[in-house]
Residue frames as a rotation matrix with the C-alpha (Angstrom) as fourth column:
UNK 1
-0.524 -0.405 -0.749 -16.10
0.744 0.211 -0.634 40.45
0.415 -0.890 0.190 17.91
UNK 2
0.492 0.848 0.198 -18.41
0.565 -0.483 0.669 42.17
0.663 -0.217 -0.717 20.26
UNK 3
0.007 -0.441 0.897 -17.62
-0.487 -0.785 -0.383 45.05
0.873 -0.435 -0.220 22.68
UNK 4
0.747 0.377 0.547 -18.72
-0.657 0.297 0.693 42.74
0.098 -0.877 0.470 25.45
UNK 5
0.858 -0.502 -0.106 -16.11
0.487 0.862 -0.139 40.11
0.161 0.068 0.985 24.46
UNK 6
0.104 -0.846 0.523 -13.41
0.252 -0.486 -0.837 42.78
0.962 0.219 0.163 24.32
UNK 7
0.216 0.086 0.972 -14.36
-0.783 -0.580 0.226 43.97
0.583 -0.810 -0.058 27.80
UNK 8
0.973 0.139 0.182 -14.21
-0.220 0.791 0.571 40.44
-0.065 -0.596 0.801 29.09
UNK 9
0.538 -0.843 -0.029 -10.72
0.647 0.435 -0.627 40.00
0.541 0.318 0.779 27.66
UNK 10
-0.070 -0.555 0.829 -9.59
-0.182 -0.810 -0.558 43.30
0.981 -0.190 -0.045 29.25
UNK 11
0.380 0.261 0.887 -10.96
-0.898 -0.126 0.422 42.24
0.222 -0.957 0.187 32.64
UNK 12
-0.697 -0.716 0.034 -9.29
-0.709 0.681 -0.185 38.79
0.109 -0.153 -0.982 32.32
UNK 13
0.027 0.795 0.606 -12.61
-0.624 0.487 -0.611 36.95
-0.781 -0.362 0.509 32.17
UNK 14
0.941 0.244 0.235 -11.91
0.032 0.625 -0.780 35.57
-0.337 0.741 0.581 28.68
UNK 15
-0.137 -0.987 0.079 -8.73
0.121 0.063 0.991 34.61
-0.983 0.146 0.111 26.83
UNK 16
0.347 0.144 -0.927 -7.96
-0.799 -0.472 -0.372 35.69
-0.491 0.870 -0.049 23.30
UNK 17
0.628 -0.222 0.746 -7.45
0.480 0.865 -0.147 33.18
-0.613 0.450 0.649 20.57
UNK 18
-0.490 -0.872 -0.018 -4.61
0.445 -0.267 0.855 33.79
-0.750 0.411 0.519 18.11
UNK 19
-0.382 0.471 0.795 -7.30
0.896 -0.021 0.443 34.42
0.225 0.882 -0.414 15.46
UNK 20
0.696 0.713 -0.085 -8.96
0.702 -0.652 0.287 37.09
0.149 -0.260 -0.954 17.47
UNK 21
0.315 -0.664 -0.678 -5.64
0.346 -0.584 0.734 38.73
-0.884 -0.466 0.046 18.39
UNK 22
-0.690 -0.511 0.512 -4.77
0.640 -0.099 0.762 38.81
-0.339 0.854 0.396 14.69
UNK 23
0.095 0.811 0.578 -8.14
0.902 -0.315 0.294 40.47
0.420 0.493 -0.761 13.98
UNK 24
0.789 0.105 -0.605 -7.47
0.470 -0.737 0.486 43.10
-0.395 -0.668 -0.631 16.65
UNK 25
-0.190 -0.945 -0.266 -3.99
0.411 -0.322 0.853 43.77
-0.892 0.053 0.449 15.28
UNK 26
-0.568 0.032 0.822 -5.37
0.820 -0.062 0.569 44.16
0.069 0.998 0.009 11.73
UNK 27
0.503 0.827 0.253 -8.09
0.786 -0.559 0.264 46.55
0.359 0.066 -0.931 12.85
UNK 28
0.779 -0.255 -0.573 -5.44
0.221 -0.744 0.631 48.72
-0.587 -0.618 -0.523 14.65
UNK 29
0.904 -0.421 -0.077 -3.17
-0.165 -0.177 -0.970 48.47
0.395 0.890 -0.229 11.63
UNK 30
0.291 -0.827 0.482 -0.43
-0.922 -0.108 0.370 46.85
-0.254 -0.552 -0.794 13.69
UNK 31
-0.175 -0.451 -0.875 1.75
-0.516 0.799 -0.308 43.84
0.838 0.398 -0.372 13.05
UNK 32
0.745 0.533 -0.400 0.82
0.001 0.599 0.800 40.96
0.667 -0.597 0.446 15.41
UNK 33
0.072 -0.785 -0.616 4.31
0.843 0.378 -0.382 40.95
0.532 -0.492 0.689 16.96
UNK 34
-0.409 -0.180 0.895 3.79
-0.125 -0.960 -0.250 44.54
0.904 -0.214 0.370 18.14
UNK 35
0.657 0.696 0.289 1.68
-0.415 0.013 0.910 43.13
0.630 -0.718 0.298 20.96
UNK 36
0.886 -0.315 -0.340 4.74
0.454 0.739 0.498 41.29
0.094 -0.596 0.798 22.27
UNK 37
0.269 -0.842 0.467 7.59
0.350 -0.367 -0.862 43.72
0.897 0.395 0.196 21.71
UNK 38
0.012 -0.281 0.960 7.34
-0.600 -0.770 -0.218 45.37
0.800 -0.573 -0.177 25.01
UNK 39
0.934 0.309 -0.177 7.32
-0.093 0.691 0.717 42.20
0.344 -0.654 0.674 27.06
UNK 40
0.237 -0.871 0.430 10.16
-0.952 -0.120 0.282 41.78
-0.195 -0.476 -0.858 29.46
UNK 41
-0.405 -0.454 -0.794 12.13
-0.591 0.792 -0.152 38.60
0.698 0.407 -0.589 29.11
UNK 42
0.558 0.607 0.565 10.36
-0.829 0.442 0.344 35.65
-0.041 -0.660 0.750 30.63
UNK 43
-0.443 -0.761 -0.475 12.58
-0.687 0.628 -0.366 32.80
0.576 0.164 -0.801 31.77
UNK 44
0.646 0.671 -0.364 11.16
-0.363 0.690 0.626 29.45
0.671 -0.272 0.690 32.78
UNK 45
0.791 -0.326 0.518 12.55
-0.458 0.245 0.854 27.41
-0.406 -0.913 0.044 35.70
UNK 46
0.637 -0.554 0.537 14.65
0.590 0.798 0.123 25.41
-0.496 0.239 0.835 33.29
UNK 47
-0.217 -0.781 -0.586 16.26
0.221 -0.624 0.750 28.65
-0.951 0.034 0.308 31.98
UNK 48
-0.380 0.153 0.912 14.48
0.924 0.089 0.371 28.71
-0.025 0.984 -0.175 28.59
UNK 49
-0.810 0.038 -0.585 13.96
0.028 -0.994 -0.104 32.27
-0.585 -0.101 0.805 27.46
UNK 50
-0.095 0.915 0.392 10.28
0.753 0.324 -0.573 32.48
-0.652 0.241 -0.719 26.47
UNK 51
0.562 0.410 -0.718 10.18
-0.053 -0.849 -0.526 35.97
-0.825 0.334 -0.455 24.99
UNK 52
-0.371 -0.756 -0.540 13.10
-0.674 -0.180 0.716 35.25
-0.638 0.630 -0.443 22.69
UNK 53
-0.778 0.217 0.590 11.31
0.406 0.889 0.209 32.05
-0.479 0.402 -0.780 21.52
UNK 54
0.239 0.971 -0.027 8.13
0.579 -0.164 -0.799 34.05
-0.780 0.176 -0.601 20.78
UNK 55
0.312 -0.223 -0.924 10.02
-0.551 -0.834 0.015 36.62
-0.774 0.504 -0.383 18.72
UNK 56
-0.755 -0.654 0.048 11.69
-0.375 0.491 0.786 33.79
-0.538 0.576 -0.616 16.77
UNK 57
-0.379 0.701 0.604 8.25
0.718 0.634 -0.286 32.37
-0.583 0.325 -0.744 15.82
UNK 58
0.590 0.683 -0.430 6.87
0.246 -0.660 -0.710 35.71
-0.769 0.313 -0.558 14.61
UNK 59
0.089 -0.609 -0.788 9.91
-0.682 -0.614 0.398 36.29
-0.726 0.502 -0.470 12.42
UNK 60
-0.579 -0.255 0.775 9.44
0.215 0.868 0.447 32.93
-0.787 0.425 -0.448 10.49
């Protein structure tokens, strides 16, 4: 991953793939779920709690 790519992600010009997010987490010696722990709850219009669902996936 290049510095240019990281900069584009930071500026919102590019989206991260799960694979690249995993690589970043490994380089920072963090578990992948650490990127999502500080998220506030996100509730869709149908009432589904997104952040709870994300945490459930990472704990599988």
